[in-house]
C-alpha positions in Angstrom: -9.2 -35.7 -55.5 -9.5 -37.0 -51.9 -5.9 -38.2 -52.1 -4.7 -34.8 -53.3 -6.7 -33.0 -50.6 -5.2 -35.4 -48.0 -1.7 -34.7 -49.3 -2.2 -31.0 -49.0 -3.6 -31.4 -45.5 -0.6 -33.4 -44.4 1.9 -30.9 -45.9 0.1 -28.0 -44.1 0.0 -30.0 -40.9 3.8 -30.6 -41.0 4.6 -27.0 -41.7 2.3 -25.5 -39.1 3.2 -28.1 -36.5 6.9 -27.3 -37.0 6.3 -23.6 -36.5 4.0 -24.2 -33.5 6.5 -26.5 -31.8 9.2 -23.9 -32.2 6.9 -21.2 -30.7 6.0 -23.6 -27.9 9.7 -24.1 -27.0 10.3 -20.3 -27.2 7.3 -19.7 -24.9 8.6 -22.2 -22.4 11.9 -20.4 -22.3 10.1 -17.0 -21.8 7.8 -18.4 -19.0 10.7 -20.1 -17.2 12.9 -16.9 -17.3 13.5 -15.2 -13.9 10.7 -12.9 -12.9 11.5 -9.2 -13.3 12.7 -7.4 -10.1 12.3 -3.8 -11.2 10.7 -1.6 -13.8 13.5 -1.9 -16.4 13.6 -5.7 -16.3 9.8 -5.7 -16.4 9.7 -3.5 -19.5 12.2 -5.8 -21.2 10.1 -8.9 -20.3 7.0 -7.2 -21.7 8.7 -6.4 -25.0 9.9 -10.0 -25.4 6.4 -11.3 -24.8 4.8 -8.7 -27.0 7.1 -9.8 -29.9 6.2 -13.4 -29.3 2.5 -12.6 -29.4 2.9 -10.9 -32.7 4.6 -13.9 -34.3 2.1 -16.3 -32.7 -0.8 -14.3 -34.2 0.8 -14.7 -37.7 0.0 -18.5 -37.4 -3.7 -17.9 -37.1 -4.3 -17.6 -40.8 -2.4 -20.8 -41.6 -4.3 -22.7 -38.9 -7.7 -21.6 -40.3 -6.6 -22.5 -43.8 -5.6 -25.9 -42.4 -9.0 -26.4 -40.9 -10.6 -25.5 -44.2 -8.5 -28.0 -46.0 -9.6 -30.7 -43.7 -13.3 -29.8 -44.3 -12.7 -30.1 -48.0 -11.4 -33.7 -47.8 -14.1 -36.0 -49.3 -13.0 -39.1 -47.3 -11.8 -38.1 -43.8 -9.9 -40.8 -42.0 -9.5 -41.1 -38.2 -5.8 -40.6 -38.6 -6.4 -37.3 -40.4 -8.9 -36.2 -37.8 -6.4 -37.0 -35.0 -3.7 -35.0 -36.8 -6.2 -32.0 -36.9 -7.1 -32.4 -33.2 -3.5 -32.7 -32.1 -2.5 -29.6 -34.0 -5.5 -27.6 -32.8 -4.8 -28.7 -29.2 -1.2 -27.4 -29.5 -2.4 -24.2 -31.0 -4.9 -23.7 -28.2 -2.4 -24.6 -25.5 0.2 -22.1 -26.8 -2.3 -19.3 -26.9 -3.6 -20.2 -23.5 -0.2 -20.2 -21.9 0.8 -17.0 -23.6 -2.3 -15.2 -22.4 -1.6 -16.6 -18.9 1.9 -15.2 -19.0 0.6 -11.9 -20.1 -1.7 -11.7 -17.2 1.2 -12.8 -14.9 3.3 -9.9 -16.2 0.4 -7.5 -15.8 -0.1 -8.5 -12.1 3.6 -8.3 -11.5 3.8 -4.9 -13.1 0.9 -3.6 -10.8 2.6 -5.1 -7.7 6.0 -3.7 -8.5 4.6 -0.2 -9.4 2.5 0.0 -6.3 5.4 -1.2 -4.1 7.6 1.5 -5.6 5.0 4.2 -4.9 4.4 2.9 -1.4 8.1 2.8 -0.5 8.4 6.4 -1.6 5.5 7.5 0.6 6.9 5.5 3.5 10.2 7.2 3.3 8.6 10.7 3.2 6.3 10.0 6.1 9.0 8.4 8.2 11.3 11.3 7.6 8.6 13.8 8.6 7.6 11.9 11.7 11.3 11.9 12.9 11.0 15.6 13.3 8.4 15.2 16.1 10.4 13.2 18.6 10.2 15.9 21.3 6.8 17.1 22.6 6.7 21.0 22.8 6.2 22.5 26.2 4.2 25.5 24.8 0.5 25.0 24.0 0.6 26.9 20.7 3.6 24.9 19.5 2.0 21.7 20.5 -1.2 22.5 18.6 0.9 23.2 15.5 2.6 19.8 15.9 -0.7 18.0 16.3 -2.0 19.7 13.1 1.0 18.5 11.2 0.7 15.0 12.6 -2.9 14.7 11.6 -1.9 15.7 8.1 0.6 12.9 8.1 -2.2 10.6 9.3 -4.3 11.7 6.3 -1.5 10.8 4.0 -1.1 7.4 5.6 -4.9 6.7 5.3 -5.0 7.8 1.7 -2.1 5.5 0.9 -4.0 2.4 2.1 -5.6 2.2 -1.4 -2.3 1.7 -3.1 -1.2 -0.8 -0.4 -4.3 -2.8 -1.0 -3.7 -2.8 -4.7 -0.1 -4.0 -4.2 -1.2 -6.8 -1.9 -4.1 -7.9 -4.1 -1.9 -8.1 -7.2 0.8 -10.1 -5.5 -1.7 -12.5 -3.9 -3.4 -13.0 -7.3 0.0 -13.6 -8.8 0.7 -16.3 -6.2 -2.7 -18.0 -6.8 -2.1 -18.0 -10.6 1.1 -20.0 -10.1 4.4 -20.0 -11.9 6.7 -22.6 -13.4 8.9 -24.5 -10.9 12.0 -22.7 -12.0 10.7 -19.3 -10.9 9.0 -20.3 -7.6 12.0 -18.9 -5.8 11.4 -15.5 -7.6 7.7 -15.5 -6.6 8.7 -16.2 -2.9 11.1 -13.3 -3.1 8.4 -11.0 -4.3 6.1 -12.1 -1.5 8.8 -11.7 1.1 9.6 -8.2 -0.2 5.9 -7.1 0.0 5.5 -8.7 3.5 8.6 -6.9 4.7 7.1 -3.6 3.5 3.8 -4.4 5.2 5.5 -4.9 8.5 7.4 -1.6 8.1 4.2 0.2 7.2 2.2 -1.2 10.1 5.0 -0.2 12.5 5.0 3.3 11.0 1.2 3.6 11.5 1.5 2.5 15.2 4.4 5.0 15.7 2.3 7.8 14.2 -0.8 6.9 16.3 1.3 6.7 19.5 2.8 10.2 18.8 -0.6 11.7 18.2 -2.0 10.2 21.4 1.0 11.5 23.4 0.6 15.0 21.9 -3.2 15.0 22.5 -2.7 14.0 26.2 -0.1 16.8 26.6 -2.5 19.2 24.9 -5.3 18.2 27.3 -3.1 18.6 30.3 -1.8 22.0 29.2 -5.3 23.2 28.4 -6.6 22.2 31.8 -3.7 23.8 33.5 -4.2 27.0 31.7 -7.9 27.0 32.5 -7.2 26.4 36.2 -4.7 29.2 36.3 -7.1 31.6 34.7 -9.8 30.7 37.2 -7.5 31.1 40.1 -6.2 34.4 38.8 -9.7 35.6 38.4 -10.7 34.6 41.9 -7.6 36.2 43.4 -8.3 39.4 41.5 -11.8 39.4 42.9 -10.7 38.5 46.4 -8.1 41.2 46.3 -10.7 43.8 45.2 -13.0 42.6 48.0 -10.2 42.9 50.6 -9.2 46.4 49.4 -12.9 47.5 49.4 -13.4 46.6 53.1 -13.6 49.5 55.5 -10.8 50.0 58.0 -11.3 47.7 61.0 -12.5 49.4 64.2 -11.2 46.5 66.4 -8.9 43.6 66.4 -11.9 41.3 66.4 -13.2 42.8 63.1 -9.7 42.3 61.6 -9.7 38.7 62.5 -13.2 38.0 61.2 -13.2 40.1 58.0 -9.7 40.1 56.6 -7.7 37.3 58.1 -9.9 34.6 56.6 -9.7 36.3 53.2 -5.9 36.3 53.4 -5.9 32.7 54.4 -8.0 31.8 51.3 -5.6 33.8 49.1 -2.6 31.9 50.5 -4.4 28.6 49.9 -5.1 29.5 46.3 -1.6 30.7 45.7 -0.4 27.3 47.0 -2.8 25.5 44.6 -1.4 27.5 41.6 2.1 26.7 42.7 1.3 23.0 42.9 -0.2 23.0 39.4 2.7 24.9 38.0 5.0 22.3 39.6 3.2 19.5 37.8 3.8 21.2 34.4 
């Protein structure tokens, strides 16, 4: 009985080992294939791996039956135990490498998807920002431009969540490691993401600079308008005061009462002209 059980065990071992070794070679080919560059190639890689996972799962029942056969052998020899351990190690290694590749594809998918979204937002913000190269010389128009620039700033700030997801996914992919054959592909992905980060940071600085320029121009125009209003109010009051004065009865009264008011008026007119010239 022990001999028959051992024979069944060895037959099962050979059959299962043959299948697992074939699956191991297939998995090695899958893992060593170039990393996907876009959504279409990624979907294809996911289908290939999903099909492999299904066929690998079909070996679970034979492996469990194989273990049960070993437990039923009355006289277990070290050689039989070694055959069992070797096959189980192979089974565990294939499953482990397959799961690792699945995680690798998941991180790659997240990184590529977020990169695609981020690139689209970058192009939209960059195109909108190019419409604000000239600072308006009217306060109302400048306020409108500032409002639109702050909306762009809100879009940029909200996008940081997706940029962080992209960078995290790619960093984790790098730490996970890849086979030597696809190290170049991993470096290419890191380079692409790094290039985008540089572009994005430059866009943020450009937007912040444009906002500061417009805010400075708005502050100057607001102060100028306020000064003009104050001067015009003073001139109106001084003019009314001058017109309300009684007719002079002597040249001395004219000098004292009106000439100084006129001199002040002239001085304020010159101040307004100077401010207008700065604008």
